[in-house]
C-alpha positions as a printed NumPy array, in Angstrom:
array([[  5.293,  10.563,  25.846],
       [  5.674,  11.122,  22.089],
       [  8.953,  10.02 ,  20.542],
       [ 11.093,  11.972,  18.107],
       [  9.37 ,  10.562,  15.042],
       [  8.128,  13.463,  12.949],
       [  4.657,  14.683,  12.008],
       [  2.411,  12.025,  10.472],
       [  4.483,   9.253,  12.062],
       [  4.638,  10.732,  15.561],
       [  3.411,   8.283,  18.193],
       [  3.606,   7.507,  21.886],
       [  6.128,   4.891,  22.956],
       [  4.568,   1.588,  24.043],
       [  6.617,  -0.589,  26.435],
       [  4.97 ,  -3.752,  25.063],
       [  7.017,  -3.375,  21.893],
       [ 10.201,  -4.418,  23.687],
       [  8.829,  -7.946,  23.941],
       [  7.154,  -8.479,  20.587],
       [  7.863, -11.599,  18.579],
       [  9.172, -10.941,  15.079],
       [  8.505, -13.309,  12.17 ],
       [ 11.793, -14.012,  10.366],
       [ 11.996, -16.557,   7.556],
       [  9.383, -18.8  ,   9.093],
       [ 10.351, -18.456,  12.756],
       [  9.005, -16.194,  15.494],
       [ 11.87 , -14.741,  17.523],
       [ 12.052, -12.128,  20.323],
       [ 12.599,  -8.607,  19.066],
       [ 16.09 ,  -8.236,  20.555],
       [ 17.129, -11.437,  18.767],
       [ 15.682, -10.398,  15.402],
       [ 18.884,  -9.633,  13.508],
       [ 20.187,  -9.829,   9.966],
       [ 23.736, -10.416,   8.798],
       [ 26.092,  -7.598,   7.817],
       [ 26.156,  -9.409,   4.462],
       [ 22.394,  -9.122,   3.95 ],
       [ 21.466,  -7.359,   0.7  ],
       [ 19.154,  -4.987,   2.527],
       [ 21.935,  -3.841,   4.849],
       [ 24.615,  -3.666,   2.172],
       [ 22.68 ,  -2.218,  -0.751],
       [ 19.168,  -1.262,   0.33 ],
       [ 18.153,  -4.072,  -2.021],
       [ 14.605,  -5.01 ,  -1.106],
       [ 10.961,  -3.985,  -0.942],
       [  8.557,  -3.479,   1.928],
       [  4.972,  -2.639,   2.905],
       [  3.432,  -0.867,   5.886],
       [  0.211,  -2.401,   7.214],
       [ -2.352,  -1.488,   9.892],
       [ -4.247,  -3.886,  12.121],
       [ -7.841,  -3.338,  13.233],
       [ -9.658,  -6.043,  15.206],
       [ -6.949,  -8.554,  14.225],
       [ -7.524,  -7.811,  10.526],
       [ -5.443,  -5.937,   7.937],
       [ -7.55 ,  -3.813,   5.569],
       [ -6.503,  -3.699,   1.912],
       [ -3.98 ,  -6.491,   2.512],
       [ -4.356,  -7.905,  -1.   ],
       [ -3.583,  -4.499,  -2.525],
       [ -0.453,  -4.194,  -0.387],
       [  0.719,  -7.672,  -1.357],
       [  0.13 ,  -6.941,  -5.055],
       [  2.253,  -3.8  ,  -4.775],
       [  4.982,  -5.736,  -2.956],
       [  4.982,  -8.378,  -5.698],
       [  5.107,  -5.726,  -8.433],
       [  8.134,  -4.059,  -6.86 ],
       [  9.876,  -7.387,  -6.36 ],
       [  9.202,  -8.35 ,  -9.976],
       [ 10.664,  -5.055, -11.194],
       [ 13.816,  -5.757,  -9.144],
       [ 13.923,  -9.375, -10.357],
       [ 13.672, -10.44 ,  -6.718],
       [ 12.059, -13.827,  -6.136],
       [ 10.378, -13.53 ,  -2.731],
       [ 10.009, -17.302,  -2.514],
       [  6.527, -16.934,  -0.979],
       [  3.208, -16.278,  -2.67 ],
       [  0.576, -13.842,  -1.42 ],
       [ -1.202, -16.558,   0.574],
       [  1.991, -17.506,   2.421],
       [  2.849, -13.862,   3.148],
       [ -0.667, -13.234,   4.471],
       [ -0.304, -16.302,   6.696],
       [  2.989, -14.94 ,   8.075],
       [  1.295, -11.629,   8.894],
       [ -1.613, -13.433,  10.588],
       [  0.787, -15.635,  12.577],
       [  2.648, -12.56 ,  13.83 ],
       [ -0.567, -10.857,  14.935],
       [ -1.749, -14.011,  16.718],
       [  1.595, -14.739,  18.396],
       [  1.646, -11.258,  19.915],
       [ -2.063, -11.337,  20.843],
       [ -2.591,  -8.067,  18.976],
       [ -6.048,  -6.67 ,  18.313],
       [ -5.936,  -3.034,  17.171],
       [ -3.644,  -0.026,  17.278],
       [ -0.914,  -2.01 ,  15.565],
       [  1.435,  -1.127,  12.699],
       [  3.309,  -3.798,  10.741],
       [  6.37 ,  -3.51 ,   8.534],
       [  6.581,  -6.401,   6.056],
       [ 10.102,  -6.446,   4.604],
       [ 11.806,  -8.513,   1.939],
       [ 15.464,  -8.312,   0.907],
       [ 17.425, -10.327,  -1.64 ],
       [ 19.117, -12.111,   1.269],
       [ 22.711, -13.02 ,   2.005],
       [ 25.718, -12.266,  -0.178],
       [ 28.998, -14.126,   0.054],
       [ 30.859, -10.816,  -0.374],
       [ 29.89 ,  -7.128,  -0.605],
       [ 28.944,  -6.484,  -4.243],
       [ 25.914,  -4.962,  -5.971],
       [ 25.165,  -7.807,  -8.361],
       [ 22.812, -10.654,  -7.415],
       [ 25.427, -13.052,  -8.825],
       [ 27.061, -13.164,  -5.365],
       [ 23.819, -13.804,  -3.5  ],
       [ 23.521, -17.124,  -1.719],
       [ 20.496, -18.771,  -0.193],
       [ 16.986, -17.433,   0.129],
       [ 15.566, -13.917,   0.475],
       [ 15.191, -12.453,   3.943],
       [ 11.509, -12.01 ,   4.852],
       [ 10.569, -10.185,   8.064],
       [  7.249,  -9.245,   9.656],
       [  7.745,  -6.686,  12.433],
       [  4.585,  -5.717,  14.331],
       [  4.384,  -2.877,  16.869],
       [  1.721,  -1.348,  19.053],
       [  1.732,   2.118,  17.555],
       [ -0.969,   4.78 ,  17.278],
       [ -0.652,   8.071,  15.346],
       [ -0.488,  11.169,  17.529],
       [ -3.906,  12.755,  17.949],
       [ -2.178,  15.883,  19.21 ],
       [ -0.398,  16.284,  15.866],
       [ -3.639,  15.53 ,  14.01 ],
       [ -5.488,  18.204,  15.982],
       [ -2.944,  20.967,  15.28 ],
       [ -2.259,  19.925,  11.675],
       [  1.019,  19.373,   9.856],
       [  3.499,  22.055,   8.859],
       [  5.172,  21.203,   5.547],
       [  8.343,  22.577,   3.975],
       [  9.208,  22.277,   0.286],
       [ 12.624,  20.635,   0.08 ],
       [ 15.228,  20.916,  -2.665],
       [ 15.344,  17.135,  -3.105],
       [ 13.271,  16.134,  -6.134],
       [ 11.413,  12.953,  -6.872],
       [ 13.351,  11.093,  -9.527],
       [ 12.431,   9.924, -12.997],
       [ 11.618,   6.236, -13.448],
       [ 14.755,   5.772, -15.532],
       [ 16.887,   6.823, -12.533],
       [ 15.11 ,   5.079,  -9.657],
       [ 11.456,   4.426, -10.255],
       [  9.526,   6.294,  -7.528],
       [  6.859,   3.598,  -7.727],
       [  9.234,   1.134,  -6.045],
       [  8.618,   0.888,  -2.306],
       [ 12.251,  -0.097,  -1.949],
       [ 14.541,  -0.28 ,   1.052],
       [ 16.685,   2.359,  -0.632],
       [ 15.042,   5.6  ,   0.554],
       [ 17.979,   8.006,   0.68 ],
       [ 16.226,  10.708,  -1.337],
       [ 13.324,  10.602,   1.128],
       [ 15.734,  10.497,   4.073],
       [ 17.493,  13.657,   2.891],
       [ 14.109,  15.307,   2.298],
       [ 13.044,  14.372,   5.832],
       [ 16.27 ,  15.813,   7.263],
       [ 15.874,  19.092,   5.4  ],
       [ 12.259,  19.449,   6.554],
       [ 13.266,  18.771,  10.168],
       [ 16.094,  21.342,   9.976],
       [ 13.513,  23.853,   8.755],
       [ 11.283,  23.078,  11.762],
       [  8.618,  21.331,   9.68 ],
       [  6.857,  18.   ,  10.15 ],
       [  7.272,  16.639,   6.645],
       [  9.028,  17.503,   3.404],
       [  6.948,  18.409,   0.368],
       [  8.768,  17.136,  -2.723],
       [  8.514,  18.412,  -6.291],
       [  8.886,  16.394,  -9.473],
       [ 11.693,  16.973, -12.01 ],
       [  9.561,  19.651, -13.711],
       [  8.867,  21.64 , -10.549],
       [  5.311,  20.449,  -9.996],
       [  4.109,  19.042,  -6.663],
       [  4.769,  15.298,  -6.432],
       [  4.393,  13.929,  -2.888],
       [  5.783,  14.23 ,   0.63 ],
       [  8.814,  12.358,   1.902],
       [  6.705,   9.681,   3.642],
       [  3.075,  10.48 ,   2.795],
       [  0.945,  11.543,  -0.163],
       [ -0.297,  15.105,  -0.522],
       [ -3.719,  16.514,  -1.438],
       [ -5.167,  20.013,  -1.692],
       [ -8.77 ,  21.158,  -1.838],
       [ -9.668,  24.061,  -4.104],
       [-13.309,  25.142,  -4.529],
       [-14.4  ,  21.743,  -3.165],
       [-12.326,  19.928,  -5.796],
       [ -9.765,  17.411,  -4.572],
       [ -6.367,  17.686,  -6.262],
       [ -3.344,  15.422,  -6.025],
       [ -0.302,  14.916,  -8.21 ],
       [ -0.36 ,  13.131, -11.554],
       [  1.105,  10.052,  -9.831],
       [  3.99 ,   9.809, -12.29 ],
       [  6.591,  10.623,  -9.649],
       [  5.245,   9.005,  -6.498],
       [  4.533,   5.625,  -5.041],
       [  1.107,   4.321,  -5.976],
       [ -0.212,   4.747,  -2.455],
       [ -2.886,   2.361,  -1.229],
       [ -4.451,   5.008,   1.021],
       [ -4.048,   7.618,  -1.733],
       [ -6.069,   5.46 ,  -4.111],
       [ -8.731,   4.698,  -1.519],
       [ -9.186,   8.383,  -0.673],
       [ -9.612,   9.239,  -4.352],
       [-12.235,   6.515,  -4.664],
       [-14.073,   7.605,  -1.518],
       [-14.031,  11.217,  -2.712],
       [-15.736,  10.195,  -5.954],
       [-18.311,   8.252,  -3.953],
       [-18.93 ,  11.51 ,  -2.052],
       [-19.505,  13.125,  -5.485],
       [-16.431,  15.31 ,  -5.196],
       [-14.539,  16.269,  -8.333],
       [-11.054,  14.736,  -8.221],
       [ -8.022,  15.722, -10.26 ],
       [ -4.758,  13.838, -10.673],
       [ -2.719,  16.461, -12.464],
       [  0.325,  18.714, -12.454],
       [  0.003,  21.768, -10.204],
       [  2.427,  24.245,  -8.702],
       [  3.226,  25.585,  -5.269],
       [  1.282,  28.749,  -6.127],
       [ -1.872,  26.62 ,  -6.234],
       [ -0.905,  24.981,  -2.952],
       [ -0.395,  28.264,  -1.094],
       [ -3.869,  29.493,  -2.105],
       [ -5.662,  26.18 ,  -1.413],
       [ -8.713,  26.017,   0.827],
       [ -7.486,  22.872,   2.579],
       [ -4.674,  20.345,   2.403],
       [ -3.959,  16.973,   3.943],
       [ -1.569,  14.04 ,   3.771],
       [ -2.434,  10.364,   3.531],
       [ -0.641,   7.192,   4.534],
       [ -1.293,   3.727,   5.873],
       [ -0.111,   4.608,   9.376],
       [ -2.012,   7.836,  10.074],
       [ -4.793,   7.651,   7.475],
       [ -5.707,  11.282,   6.773],
       [ -3.642,  13.965,   8.509],
       [ -4.656,  17.637,   8.023],
       [ -2.063,  20.177,   6.885],
       [ -1.938,  23.546,   8.642],
       [  0.753,  25.329,   6.654],
       [  3.134,  24.977,   3.713],
       [  6.374,  26.966,   3.591],
       [  5.094,  29.303,   6.287],
       [  1.856,  30.032,   4.414],
       [ -1.083,  29.252,   6.674],
       [ -3.943,  27.55 ,   4.854],
       [ -7.569,  28.523,   5.533],
       [ -6.583,  30.622,   8.553],
       [ -5.047,  27.567,  10.191],
       [ -8.396,  25.88 ,  10.835],
       [ -8.02 ,  22.094,  10.692],
       [ -9.475,  19.884,   9.61 ],
       [-11.301,  21.631,   6.781],
       [-14.809,  20.433,   5.864],
       [-13.745,  18.265,   2.914],
       [-10.862,  16.759,   4.9  ],
       [-13.226,  15.954,   7.757],
       [-15.797,  14.384,   5.411],
       [-13.188,  12.14 ,   3.82 ],
       [-11.688,  11.189,   7.192],
       [-15.13 ,  10.058,   8.385],
       [-15.718,   8.09 ,   5.181],
       [-12.329,   6.397,   5.493],
       [-12.917,   5.493,   9.157],
       [-16.353,   4.128,   8.257],
       [-14.919,   1.921,   5.533],
       [-12.214,   0.577,   7.858],
       [-14.914,  -0.271,  10.413],
       [-16.89 ,  -2.203,   7.788],
       [-13.822,  -4.07 ,   6.518],
       [-12.583,  -4.928,  10.012],
       [-15.565,  -5.567,  12.299],
       [-14.998,  -6.792,  15.875]])
């Protein structure tokens, strides 16, 4: 049974998740006991950063890149995690081992500024250490959704400028993406396609967006989206496949007439797109040849990085 999670994050419920052990500030606790205070900065203010990770054969591909991005976001927010990359990697490994997880696992690594003595935005009222959580779940992307392809809807919610809230922060505060997700769902779509402040295509509400035109791979300039780990790896793999890649401004007109489109993310990898705003791409045939080539290359690299 697939749960209500939309599109690229749709997955079947796994009863094992009710009993997972969650790593919280150095201790492994049962999931139903993994709680934070109502005075935690993440709960009160969305003040924190996080990373999504996948597990294959007990290993996490691209872990160092994820930890670098986490550290960059924390530095920008002047948030001292209190743990270096080695210690965070050890916490992830301990969580995987404690739950005897092998593959088909998704991890959310979360860091907040920790407890406040009273509700207030400023860190001056924070007390104690940051809250660090590693939540692992058995979770596989829906192959049924992958086979039919995603339907996207362009939402009115724009990606913000970096002087408002830098879109490169993978922060706990995701209200613009939440409202984009809601609007897409109300329109009957799987995911919201978001434009930048100038009206060019930026990203989706929870994934990155690519189009293929005349066997060239296009994605946004990157100025108004998170620097996606999977996004960057797909661009690199495309160049290794001798495909022309473009990171540039382009409009919805160029999306509607694209030969192929797909979304990328750590959870689902590459997910083909079937339609955008009711316009069916390439007669609805998914995946397209370039999408399929890149999906195979990505799967092959994961297999090499995470052997049994």
